[in-house]
N, C-alpha and C positions, 0 to 999 in steps of 0.2 A: 440552519445551523449556527451555533452561538461562537463561531470563530472570531477571533479578535485579530486585528491587523498587528497589533503589537506583539502577540504570541507568535504569530508566523513570522515577523521580522526577527524577534529574538531566536527563535529556532533556527532560521537560516543563516544569520549573522554569527551565531555562537555555537552553532553545530548541536544545539539542543533537540536530540531526537524525541525525548519525552514531551517537549512542547508541541512538536508536530504531531504526534499521536493524540496529544489531548485536544488538538484542534478538530479531530474527526470523532464525533461521539461513537460511532459504530466501531471504530477501532478500540476504543475504551471498553466498550460493552463486551467484546469478545477477548479482551486482554491482550492485544498486540503489543509486544516489546519490540524496541529496536536497538541496535548497536551499530557503531561505525568501526570498520576495520579498514584502516587507511582511508582512502577516499571512497569506499564502498559501504553502502548500507546493508545490513542483514537484518531480517524481521523474523520474530518468533511467535507462533500461536501456541501457547502453553497447553498442555493436555487439560481438557475439562470435560467432565462427564455430560455437561449441558450441550455439548457440541457433536454428540453421538447421534447419527441418523439411523444406522443399522446395528442395534444391540446384539444380534447374534454373531456378528463378525468379531468383535464391534468396530465400527468404521464411522469416521467423521462424516457428517452430513455434507453432500456435494454443495449445498448453497452456502455453508459456512466456509469452505474451501474457496469456492468462487468470491465470496465476499472479503475474505482475508486478501486474496491475490489482487482483487480490485483496489482495496485500501493500500497495500503495499505499493501497487502502481501509483496511486495519488500521492502518497508520501514521497516516493521518488521524484515526481514531477515538482512538487513543492520545494523539495530540497535542492535539486538540480537547477530549475529555472528561476528561481527566486521571485516567482509571481507572488502577489500578495492579497490573492482571492483564491479560494478553492477552485480547483479545476472542475470542469462539468464532463461527465462521462458522455461521449458520442457513441462510441462502439466497444463492446468487451466480448471476446471469444475465448473460449476456454476449451482445451483437451484434457480430459481426464484419462490418465495413463494407467494408474493402479489405485487401489483402495487406499484411503488415508486412514491408517490404523489409529487406535486410541493411545497416541503419544504426542510429544511435542513435534509441530511442523514448522519448518523454516521456509522463507522465501527471500528472493532478490529479484529486483527490477532494473532494467536498464532503458534509459531513454535512447531509442533508436534513431529517432528523427524528430527535429523541432523545427516546426515552421513558425510563422508570425502568430497565428491563432490556433494551430492544432499541434499536439505533441502525441507521437507514436511511442508506445512502451512495450517491452517484451518483459514477461515475468515467469519465473520458474519456481515451483515449491516442491519441497522434498522433505523426508524424515530422517532416514539413516544416512544417506550419502547424496551428495549433490549430483553425482553422477546417474542416480536412479530417481528421477522426479515422479511425483505422484500426479502432477498436472503441470501443464504449460499453458500459457495464456497472452494474448495480444489486446492492447486496449488503446483508444484514441481518445484524447481529452481536449476539451475546447479550454484555451486560455486567454486572459487578457493581457496583451502586451503590457510590458512594465511602463512604457511611455503613456499607455492609455489609462493607468491608473491615476486618479486624481488625488492630489495631497488632502490631507484631512484638514477640515476647517475648523477653527477654534473659535 
């Protein structure tokens, strides 16, 4: 991935959600948008006909929903932990609750537990109301501790 250290640091220090999204090519590909509400991040997957998996409903492809939620979790880890390298997925588990209709989808992630090398994240995705999620997920990411990141040499 073409993630630059400066883009991650800028995003984390100045709250630039767009810079964080730009650090993950798949997030840009599917059109993820982020917004900050107080200290929380909310992410949006805009309606896109290319994301439809079942045209007869129509419903968003489950892989797109899962990918969106994984990206949201990674973005939350980057934002909350201030690590300067992309986290690596160790485990990702998703529970699909209802069909994701052909409309905007939203997600929020929360760092549940942070160890020195592993972060546990909970993710929820919804469309019309956060109280009626379309999917819930759990993820574990391997991170490099900030003290283990070597400074750039010039």
